[in-house]
LUMBA-843670 format. One record per residue (C-alpha): residue number from 1; residue in one letter; x negated, y negated, z. Coordinates in steps of 0.25 Angstrom, whole numbers. Layout:
<sites>
<site><nr>NUM</nr><rest>a</rest><xx>X</xx><yy>Y</yy><zz>Z</zz></site>
...
</sites>
This chain:
<sites>
<site><nr>1</nr><rest>m</rest><xx>-87</xx><yy>-298</yy><zz>671</zz></site>
<site><nr>2</nr><rest>s</rest><xx>-93</xx><yy>-296</yy><zz>686</zz></site>
<site><nr>3</nr><rest>p</rest><xx>-100</xx><yy>-306</yy><zz>693</zz></site>
<site><nr>4</nr><rest>l</rest><xx>-114</xx><yy>-307</yy><zz>695</zz></site>
<site><nr>5</nr><rest>p</rest><xx>-126</xx><yy>-313</yy><zz>704</zz></site>
<site><nr>6</nr><rest>l</rest><xx>-137</xx><yy>-318</yy><zz>691</zz></site>
<site><nr>7</nr><rest>f</rest><xx>-149</xx><yy>-322</yy><zz>697</zz></site>
<site><nr>8</nr><rest>p</rest><xx>-155</xx><yy>-329</yy><zz>681</zz></site>
<site><nr>9</nr><rest>l</rest><xx>-169</xx><yy>-328</yy><zz>680</zz></site>
<site><nr>10</nr><rest>g</rest><xx>-179</xx><yy>-330</yy><zz>669</zz></site>
<site><nr>11</nr><rest>t</rest><xx>-183</xx><yy>-317</yy><zz>666</zz></site>
<site><nr>12</nr><rest>v</rest><xx>-173</xx><yy>-304</yy><zz>662</zz></site>
<site><nr>13</nr><rest>l</rest><xx>-171</xx><yy>-292</yy><zz>669</zz></site>
<site><nr>14</nr><rest>l</rest><xx>-169</xx><yy>-279</yy><zz>664</zz></site>
<site><nr>15</nr><rest>p</rest><xx>-159</xx><yy>-268</yy><zz>666</zz></site>
<site><nr>16</nr><rest>g</rest><xx>-170</xx><yy>-261</yy><zz>676</zz></site>
<site><nr>17</nr><rest>g</rest><xx>-179</xx><yy>-270</yy><zz>678</zz></site>
<site><nr>18</nr><rest>r</rest><xx>-185</xx><yy>-277</yy><zz>692</zz></site>
<site><nr>19</nr><rest>l</rest><xx>-183</xx><yy>-291</yy><zz>694</zz></site>
<site><nr>20</nr><rest>p</rest><xx>-193</xx><yy>-294</yy><zz>708</zz></site>
<site><nr>21</nr><rest>l</rest><xx>-183</xx><yy>-309</yy><zz>712</zz></site>
<site><nr>22</nr><rest>q</rest><xx>-188</xx><yy>-315</yy><zz>724</zz></site>
<site><nr>23</nr><rest>l</rest><xx>-175</xx><yy>-325</yy><zz>729</zz></site>
<site><nr>24</nr><rest>f</rest><xx>-177</xx><yy>-338</yy><zz>737</zz></site>
<site><nr>25</nr><rest>e</rest><xx>-168</xx><yy>-349</yy><zz>733</zz></site>
<site><nr>26</nr><rest>p</rest><xx>-157</xx><yy>-350</yy><zz>741</zz></site>
<site><nr>27</nr><rest>r</rest><xx>-147</xx><yy>-344</yy><zz>729</zz></site>
<site><nr>28</nr><rest>y</rest><xx>-154</xx><yy>-331</yy><zz>725</zz></site>
<site><nr>29</nr><rest>l</rest><xx>-155</xx><yy>-329</yy><zz>739</zz></site>
<site><nr>30</nr><rest>r</rest><xx>-141</xx><yy>-329</yy><zz>742</zz></site>
<site><nr>31</nr><rest>l</rest><xx>-140</xx><yy>-322</yy><zz>728</zz></site>
<site><nr>32</nr><rest>a</rest><xx>-150</xx><yy>-313</yy><zz>738</zz></site>
<site><nr>33</nr><rest>q</rest><xx>-139</xx><yy>-312</yy><zz>749</zz></site>
<site><nr>34</nr><rest>d</rest><xx>-129</xx><yy>-310</yy><zz>741</zz></site>
<site><nr>35</nr><rest>l</rest><xx>-136</xx><yy>-296</yy><zz>736</zz></site>
<site><nr>36</nr><rest>a</rest><xx>-139</xx><yy>-292</yy><zz>750</zz></site>
<site><nr>37</nr><rest>e</rest><xx>-125</xx><yy>-292</yy><zz>754</zz></site>
<site><nr>38</nr><rest>l</rest><xx>-121</xx><yy>-284</yy><zz>743</zz></site>
<site><nr>39</nr><rest>p</rest><xx>-124</xx><yy>-268</yy><zz>745</zz></site>
<site><nr>40</nr><rest>e</rest><xx>-135</xx><yy>-263</yy><zz>737</zz></site>
<site><nr>41</nr><rest>g</rest><xx>-131</xx><yy>-258</yy><zz>725</zz></site>
<site><nr>42</nr><rest>e</rest><xx>-123</xx><yy>-269</yy><zz>720</zz></site>
<site><nr>43</nr><rest>r</rest><xx>-134</xx><yy>-280</yy><zz>723</zz></site>
<site><nr>44</nr><rest>r</rest><xx>-137</xx><yy>-285</yy><zz>710</zz></site>
<site><nr>45</nr><rest>f</rest><xx>-136</xx><yy>-298</yy><zz>703</zz></site>
<site><nr>46</nr><rest>g</rest><xx>-137</xx><yy>-301</yy><zz>688</zz></site>
<site><nr>47</nr><rest>v</rest><xx>-152</xx><yy>-307</yy><zz>681</zz></site>
<site><nr>48</nr><rest>l</rest><xx>-151</xx><yy>-315</yy><zz>670</zz></site>
<site><nr>49</nr><rest>l</rest><xx>-160</xx><yy>-326</yy><zz>659</zz></site>
<site><nr>50</nr><rest>i</rest><xx>-163</xx><yy>-338</yy><zz>661</zz></site>
<site><nr>51</nr><rest>r</rest><xx>-161</xx><yy>-345</yy><zz>648</zz></site>
<site><nr>52</nr><rest>q</rest><xx>-160</xx><yy>-358</yy><zz>653</zz></site>
<site><nr>53</nr><rest>g</rest><xx>-163</xx><yy>-366</yy><zz>669</zz></site>
<site><nr>54</nr><rest>h</rest><xx>-173</xx><yy>-358</yy><zz>680</zz></site>
<site><nr>55</nr><rest>e</rest><xx>-174</xx><yy>-348</yy><zz>689</zz></site>
<site><nr>56</nr><rest>v</rest><xx>-174</xx><yy>-354</yy><zz>702</zz></site>
<site><nr>57</nr><rest>g</rest><xx>-172</xx><yy>-371</yy><zz>707</zz></site>
<site><nr>58</nr><rest>d</rest><xx>-162</xx><yy>-378</yy><zz>702</zz></site>
<site><nr>59</nr><rest>g</rest><xx>-164</xx><yy>-375</yy><zz>686</zz></site>
<site><nr>60</nr><rest>r</rest><xx>-154</xx><yy>-366</yy><zz>690</zz></site>
<site><nr>61</nr><rest>a</rest><xx>-155</xx><yy>-355</yy><zz>675</zz></site>
<site><nr>62</nr><rest>a</rest><xx>-143</xx><yy>-364</yy><zz>666</zz></site>
<site><nr>63</nr><rest>d</rest><xx>-143</xx><yy>-354</yy><zz>656</zz></site>
<site><nr>64</nr><rest>l</rest><xx>-144</xx><yy>-339</yy><zz>656</zz></site>
<site><nr>65</nr><rest>q</rest><xx>-146</xx><yy>-327</yy><zz>648</zz></site>
<site><nr>66</nr><rest>g</rest><xx>-131</xx><yy>-318</yy><zz>645</zz></site>
<site><nr>67</nr><rest>i</rest><xx>-136</xx><yy>-303</yy><zz>648</zz></site>
<site><nr>68</nr><rest>g</rest><xx>-143</xx><yy>-301</yy><zz>662</zz></site>
<site><nr>69</nr><rest>c</rest><xx>-147</xx><yy>-290</yy><zz>668</zz></site>
<site><nr>70</nr><rest>e</rest><xx>-142</xx><yy>-285</yy><zz>682</zz></site>
<site><nr>71</nr><rest>a</rest><xx>-152</xx><yy>-284</yy><zz>694</zz></site>
<site><nr>72</nr><rest>v</rest><xx>-153</xx><yy>-274</yy><zz>704</zz></site>
<site><nr>73</nr><rest>v</rest><xx>-158</xx><yy>-278</yy><zz>718</zz></site>
<site><nr>74</nr><rest>d</rest><xx>-165</xx><yy>-267</yy><zz>721</zz></site>
<site><nr>75</nr><rest>a</rest><xx>-171</xx><yy>-274</yy><zz>734</zz></site>
<site><nr>76</nr><rest>m</rest><xx>-172</xx><yy>-285</yy><zz>741</zz></site>
<site><nr>77</nr><rest>a</rest><xx>-179</xx><yy>-292</yy><zz>751</zz></site>
<site><nr>78</nr><rest>l</rest><xx>-178</xx><yy>-304</yy><zz>758</zz></site>
<site><nr>79</nr><rest>a</rest><xx>-191</xx><yy>-312</yy><zz>766</zz></site>
<site><nr>80</nr><rest>e</rest><xx>-194</xx><yy>-326</yy><zz>768</zz></site>
<site><nr>81</nr><rest>g</rest><xx>-207</xx><yy>-334</yy><zz>761</zz></site>
<site><nr>82</nr><rest>p</rest><xx>-213</xx><yy>-346</yy><zz>763</zz></site>
<site><nr>83</nr><rest>s</rest><xx>-203</xx><yy>-354</yy><zz>758</zz></site>
<site><nr>84</nr><rest>g</rest><xx>-191</xx><yy>-346</yy><zz>764</zz></site>
<site><nr>85</nr><rest>t</rest><xx>-186</xx><yy>-332</yy><zz>761</zz></site>
<site><nr>86</nr><rest>v</rest><xx>-187</xx><yy>-326</yy><zz>749</zz></site>
<site><nr>87</nr><rest>v</rest><xx>-179</xx><yy>-313</yy><zz>744</zz></site>
<site><nr>88</nr><rest>h</rest><xx>-187</xx><yy>-302</yy><zz>737</zz></site>
<site><nr>89</nr><rest>l</rest><xx>-178</xx><yy>-295</yy><zz>727</zz></site>
<site><nr>90</nr><rest>v</rest><xx>-180</xx><yy>-284</yy><zz>715</zz></site>
<site><nr>91</nr><rest>g</rest><xx>-170</xx><yy>-281</yy><zz>706</zz></site>
<site><nr>92</nr><rest>r</rest><xx>-167</xx><yy>-271</yy><zz>695</zz></site>
<site><nr>93</nr><rest>g</rest><xx>-162</xx><yy>-273</yy><zz>680</zz></site>
<site><nr>94</nr><rest>a</rest><xx>-147</xx><yy>-265</yy><zz>680</zz></site>
<site><nr>95</nr><rest>r</rest><xx>-134</xx><yy>-271</yy><zz>671</zz></site>
<site><nr>96</nr><rest>r</rest><xx>-139</xx><yy>-279</yy><zz>661</zz></site>
<site><nr>97</nr><rest>f</rest><xx>-126</xx><yy>-290</yy><zz>661</zz></site>
<site><nr>98</nr><rest>r</rest><xx>-120</xx><yy>-303</yy><zz>652</zz></site>
<site><nr>99</nr><rest>l</rest><xx>-118</xx><yy>-314</yy><zz>660</zz></site>
<site><nr>100</nr><rest>d</rest><xx>-103</xx><yy>-322</yy><zz>653</zz></site>
<site><nr>101</nr><rest>r</rest><xx>-102</xx><yy>-332</yy><zz>664</zz></site>
<site><nr>102</nr><rest>v</rest><xx>-109</xx><yy>-338</yy><zz>677</zz></site>
<site><nr>103</nr><rest>d</rest><xx>-100</xx><yy>-339</yy><zz>688</zz></site>
<site><nr>104</nr><rest>d</rest><xx>-102</xx><yy>-353</yy><zz>693</zz></site>
<site><nr>105</nr><rest>a</rest><xx>-89</xx><yy>-350</yy><zz>703</zz></site>
<site><nr>106</nr><rest>a</rest><xx>-97</xx><yy>-340</yy><zz>711</zz></site>
<site><nr>107</nr><rest>g</rest><xx>-101</xx><yy>-347</yy><zz>722</zz></site>
<site><nr>108</nr><rest>t</rest><xx>-114</xx><yy>-341</yy><zz>722</zz></site>
<site><nr>109</nr><rest>p</rest><xx>-128</xx><yy>-350</yy><zz>724</zz></site>
<site><nr>110</nr><rest>y</rest><xx>-136</xx><yy>-340</yy><zz>713</zz></site>
<site><nr>111</nr><rest>v</rest><xx>-126</xx><yy>-337</yy><zz>697</zz></site>
<site><nr>112</nr><rest>t</rest><xx>-116</xx><yy>-328</yy><zz>697</zz></site>
<site><nr>113</nr><rest>g</rest><xx>-112</xx><yy>-323</yy><zz>682</zz></site>
<site><nr>114</nr><rest>d</rest><xx>-100</xx><yy>-314</yy><zz>679</zz></site>
<site><nr>115</nr><rest>v</rest><xx>-104</xx><yy>-304</yy><zz>668</zz></site>
<site><nr>116</nr><rest>t</rest><xx>-103</xx><yy>-292</yy><zz>659</zz></site>
<site><nr>117</nr><rest>w</rest><xx>-110</xx><yy>-278</yy><zz>662</zz></site>
<site><nr>118</nr><rest>l</rest><xx>-115</xx><yy>-274</yy><zz>650</zz></site>
<site><nr>119</nr><rest>e</rest><xx>-119</xx><yy>-261</yy><zz>645</zz></site>
<site><nr>120</nr><rest>d</rest><xx>-127</xx><yy>-256</yy><zz>632</zz></site>
<site><nr>121</nr><rest>e</rest><xx>-120</xx><yy>-256</yy><zz>621</zz></site>
<site><nr>122</nr><rest>p</rest><xx>-121</xx><yy>-242</yy><zz>615</zz></site>
<site><nr>123</nr><rest>v</rest><xx>-134</xx><yy>-237</yy><zz>606</zz></site>
<site><nr>124</nr><rest>p</rest><xx>-131</xx><yy>-235</yy><zz>593</zz></site>
<site><nr>125</nr><rest>e</rest><xx>-131</xx><yy>-220</yy><zz>589</zz></site>
<site><nr>126</nr><rest>d</rest><xx>-143</xx><yy>-224</yy><zz>576</zz></site>
<site><nr>127</nr><rest>a</rest><xx>-150</xx><yy>-231</yy><zz>588</zz></site>
<site><nr>128</nr><rest>p</rest><xx>-157</xx><yy>-217</yy><zz>596</zz></site>
<site><nr>129</nr><rest>l</rest><xx>-164</xx><yy>-226</yy><zz>610</zz></site>
<site><nr>130</nr><rest>e</rest><xx>-174</xx><yy>-212</yy><zz>612</zz></site>
<site><nr>131</nr><rest>a</rest><xx>-181</xx><yy>-217</yy><zz>601</zz></site>
<site><nr>132</nr><rest>l</rest><xx>-177</xx><yy>-231</yy><zz>599</zz></site>
<site><nr>133</nr><rest>a</rest><xx>-184</xx><yy>-230</yy><zz>615</zz></site>
<site><nr>134</nr><rest>a</rest><xx>-195</xx><yy>-222</yy><zz>609</zz></site>
<site><nr>135</nr><rest>r</rest><xx>-199</xx><yy>-233</yy><zz>600</zz></site>
<site><nr>136</nr><rest>v</rest><xx>-198</xx><yy>-244</yy><zz>611</zz></site>
<site><nr>137</nr><rest>r</rest><xx>-208</xx><yy>-234</yy><zz>620</zz></site>
<site><nr>138</nr><rest>l</rest><xx>-219</xx><yy>-234</yy><zz>607</zz></site>
<site><nr>139</nr><rest>a</rest><xx>-218</xx><yy>-247</yy><zz>608</zz></site>
<site><nr>140</nr><rest>h</rest><xx>-220</xx><yy>-251</yy><zz>618</zz></site>
<site><nr>141</nr><rest>e</rest><xx>-232</xx><yy>-243</yy><zz>621</zz></site>
<site><nr>142</nr><rest>q</rest><xx>-238</xx><yy>-249</yy><zz>610</zz></site>
<site><nr>143</nr><rest>y</rest><xx>-235</xx><yy>-262</yy><zz>615</zz></site>
<site><nr>144</nr><rest>l</rest><xx>-242</xx><yy>-259</yy><zz>629</zz></site>
<site><nr>145</nr><rest>d</rest><xx>-255</xx><yy>-253</yy><zz>621</zz></site>
<site><nr>146</nr><rest>t</rest><xx>-254</xx><yy>-269</yy><zz>613</zz></site>
<site><nr>147</nr><rest>v</rest><xx>-254</xx><yy>-275</yy><zz>624</zz></site>
<site><nr>148</nr><rest>g</rest><xx>-266</xx><yy>-266</yy><zz>632</zz></site>
<site><nr>149</nr><rest>a</rest><xx>-255</xx><yy>-263</yy><zz>641</zz></site>
<site><nr>150</nr><rest>t</rest><xx>-250</xx><yy>-248</yy><zz>649</zz></site>
<site><nr>151</nr><rest>a</rest><xx>-238</xx><yy>-246</yy><zz>657</zz></site>
<site><nr>152</nr><rest>e</rest><xx>-231</xx><yy>-234</yy><zz>664</zz></site>
<site><nr>153</nr><rest>p</rest><xx>-222</xx><yy>-228</yy><zz>655</zz></site>
<site><nr>154</nr><rest>l</rest><xx>-211</xx><yy>-232</yy><zz>651</zz></site>
<site><nr>155</nr><rest>e</rest><xx>-200</xx><yy>-223</yy><zz>657</zz></site>
<site><nr>156</nr><rest>a</rest><xx>-186</xx><yy>-228</yy><zz>654</zz></site>
<site><nr>157</nr><rest>l</rest><xx>-173</xx><yy>-224</yy><zz>647</zz></site>
<site><nr>158</nr><rest>a</rest><xx>-170</xx><yy>-227</yy><zz>632</zz></site>
<site><nr>159</nr><rest>k</rest><xx>-161</xx><yy>-236</yy><zz>635</zz></site>
<site><nr>160</nr><rest>d</rest><xx>-170</xx><yy>-241</yy><zz>648</zz></site>
<site><nr>161</nr><rest>v</rest><xx>-184</xx><yy>-239</yy><zz>639</zz></site>
<site><nr>162</nr><rest>p</rest><xx>-183</xx><yy>-257</yy><zz>632</zz></site>
<site><nr>163</nr><rest>y</rest><xx>-180</xx><yy>-264</yy><zz>647</zz></site>
<site><nr>164</nr><rest>r</rest><xx>-192</xx><yy>-256</yy><zz>654</zz></site>
<site><nr>165</nr><rest>v</rest><xx>-202</xx><yy>-259</yy><zz>638</zz></site>
<site><nr>166</nr><rest>a</rest><xx>-196</xx><yy>-275</yy><zz>642</zz></site>
<site><nr>167</nr><rest>e</rest><xx>-201</xx><yy>-275</yy><zz>653</zz></site>
<site><nr>168</nr><rest>r</rest><xx>-215</xx><yy>-270</yy><zz>651</zz></site>
<site><nr>169</nr><rest>m</rest><xx>-215</xx><yy>-281</yy><zz>639</zz></site>
<site><nr>170</nr><rest>v</rest><xx>-220</xx><yy>-296</yy><zz>641</zz></site>
<site><nr>171</nr><rest>l</rest><xx>-208</xx><yy>-302</yy><zz>634</zz></site>
<site><nr>172</nr><rest>d</rest><xx>-200</xx><yy>-315</yy><zz>637</zz></site>
<site><nr>173</nr><rest>v</rest><xx>-188</xx><yy>-315</yy><zz>645</zz></site>
<site><nr>174</nr><rest>a</rest><xx>-180</xx><yy>-319</yy><zz>628</zz></site>
<site><nr>175</nr><rest>d</rest><xx>-186</xx><yy>-303</yy><zz>627</zz></site>
<site><nr>176</nr><rest>r</rest><xx>-182</xx><yy>-298</yy><zz>637</zz></site>
<site><nr>177</nr><rest>q</rest><xx>-171</xx><yy>-302</yy><zz>636</zz></site>
<site><nr>178</nr><rest>r</rest><xx>-167</xx><yy>-297</yy><zz>623</zz></site>
<site><nr>179</nr><rest>v</rest><xx>-170</xx><yy>-286</yy><zz>629</zz></site>
<site><nr>180</nr><rest>l</rest><xx>-158</xx><yy>-286</yy><zz>639</zz></site>
<site><nr>181</nr><rest>d</rest><xx>-149</xx><yy>-291</yy><zz>629</zz></site>
<site><nr>182</nr><rest>g</rest><xx>-149</xx><yy>-280</yy><zz>623</zz></site>
<site><nr>183</nr><rest>p</rest><xx>-136</xx><yy>-274</yy><zz>621</zz></site>
<site><nr>184</nr><rest>d</rest><xx>-140</xx><yy>-258</yy><zz>621</zz></site>
<site><nr>185</nr><rest>p</rest><xx>-152</xx><yy>-249</yy><zz>623</zz></site>
<site><nr>186</nr><rest>a</rest><xx>-157</xx><yy>-251</yy><zz>607</zz></site>
<site><nr>187</nr><rest>t</rest><xx>-158</xx><yy>-264</yy><zz>607</zz></site>
<site><nr>188</nr><rest>r</rest><xx>-165</xx><yy>-265</yy><zz>616</zz></site>
<site><nr>189</nr><rest>l</rest><xx>-173</xx><yy>-256</yy><zz>613</zz></site>
<site><nr>190</nr><rest>r</rest><xx>-174</xx><yy>-260</yy><zz>599</zz></site>
<site><nr>191</nr><rest>t</rest><xx>-177</xx><yy>-276</yy><zz>606</zz></site>
<site><nr>192</nr><rest>v</rest><xx>-188</xx><yy>-272</yy><zz>616</zz></site>
<site><nr>193</nr><rest>l</rest><xx>-196</xx><yy>-264</yy><zz>604</zz></site>
<site><nr>194</nr><rest>s</rest><xx>-194</xx><yy>-276</yy><zz>595</zz></site>
<site><nr>195</nr><rest>l</rest><xx>-200</xx><yy>-284</yy><zz>606</zz></site>
<site><nr>196</nr><rest>l</rest><xx>-211</xx><yy>-274</yy><zz>610</zz></site>
<site><nr>197</nr><rest>r</rest><xx>-215</xx><yy>-275</yy><zz>593</zz></site>
<site><nr>198</nr><rest>r</rest><xx>-215</xx><yy>-289</yy><zz>594</zz></site>
<site><nr>199</nr><rest>e</rest><xx>-223</xx><yy>-290</yy><zz>608</zz></site>
<site><nr>200</nr><rest>t</rest><xx>-232</xx><yy>-277</yy><zz>602</zz></site>
<site><nr>201</nr><rest>a</rest><xx>-235</xx><yy>-285</yy><zz>590</zz></site>
<site><nr>202</nr><rest>i</rest><xx>-240</xx><yy>-299</yy><zz>596</zz></site>
<site><nr>203</nr><rest>v</rest><xx>-247</xx><yy>-294</yy><zz>604</zz></site>
<site><nr>204</nr><rest>g</rest><xx>-255</xx><yy>-286</yy><zz>592</zz></site>
<site><nr>205</nr><rest>e</rest><xx>-254</xx><yy>-300</yy><zz>584</zz></site>
<site><nr>206</nr><rest>f</rest><xx>-260</xx><yy>-310</yy><zz>593</zz></site>
<site><nr>207</nr><rest>g</rest><xx>-265</xx><yy>-301</yy><zz>605</zz></site>
<site><nr>208</nr><rest>a</rest><xx>-258</xx><yy>-308</yy><zz>616</zz></site>
<site><nr>209</nr><rest>l</rest><xx>-258</xx><yy>-296</yy><zz>627</zz></site>
<site><nr>210</nr><rest>p</rest><xx>-246</xx><yy>-299</yy><zz>637</zz></site>
<site><nr>211</nr><rest>s</rest><xx>-246</xx><yy>-293</yy><zz>651</zz></site>
<site><nr>212</nr><rest>v</rest><xx>-235</xx><yy>-284</yy><zz>650</zz></site>
<site><nr>213</nr><rest>p</rest><xx>-228</xx><yy>-283</yy><zz>666</zz></site>
<site><nr>214</nr><rest>e</rest><xx>-227</xx><yy>-273</yy><zz>674</zz></site>
<site><nr>215</nr><rest>p</rest><xx>-212</xx><yy>-263</yy><zz>673</zz></site>
<site><nr>216</nr><rest>e</rest><xx>-207</xx><yy>-267</yy><zz>682</zz></site>
<site><nr>217</nr><rest>g</rest><xx>-203</xx><yy>-281</yy><zz>677</zz></site>
<site><nr>218</nr><rest>p</rest><xx>-206</xx><yy>-297</yy><zz>683</zz></site>
<site><nr>219</nr><rest>s</rest><xx>-207</xx><yy>-302</yy><zz>693</zz></site>
<site><nr>220</nr><rest>l</rest><xx>-202</xx><yy>-316</yy><zz>692</zz></site>
<site><nr>221</nr><rest>n</rest><xx>-206</xx><yy>-323</yy><zz>706</zz></site>
</sites>
């Protein structure tokens, strides 16, 4: 197990994804301070989806998903706003992890946990990634055509395709968590393929047109 500062959120960070944050609560300003004191390559924290509770305020998140994603800090900047100090932070999704326990004795105002880093399980020989990824790319094109949207070509390795496609879809957090939970790339590709087919069918049947998000991911502010 490894200790890791945690940031419970109402969204799911995926490996390779972009996470812009504005930190203004005292506990998260302290987190930013602690991160700033580390060497640049070691500034990282864990993002976990909240099952019950709140991101900010007195109602601290009471229940967290068991699988999260490490956020590596790419940039931080301090600013003074109308309500006081604000830290603008941009994180980038990296490794998946399993939360083993919350460390209530860590002595930090923010949540600290002990985590286990997750390695992808071996891909079965009967599940060639390139073929699965090609099916997902085609289904993604059909999805975009159905919702009347366009996007830049999907430049990603087969193992990263499910993450990048999920970012370009309108999904609730439970579906994004399903993608993150997948133990290997083949499972995640199949999950995203199922979601693409479901969402394309819904739009085709009911004519409900979602707004396709920008590829760089959502802003939480």
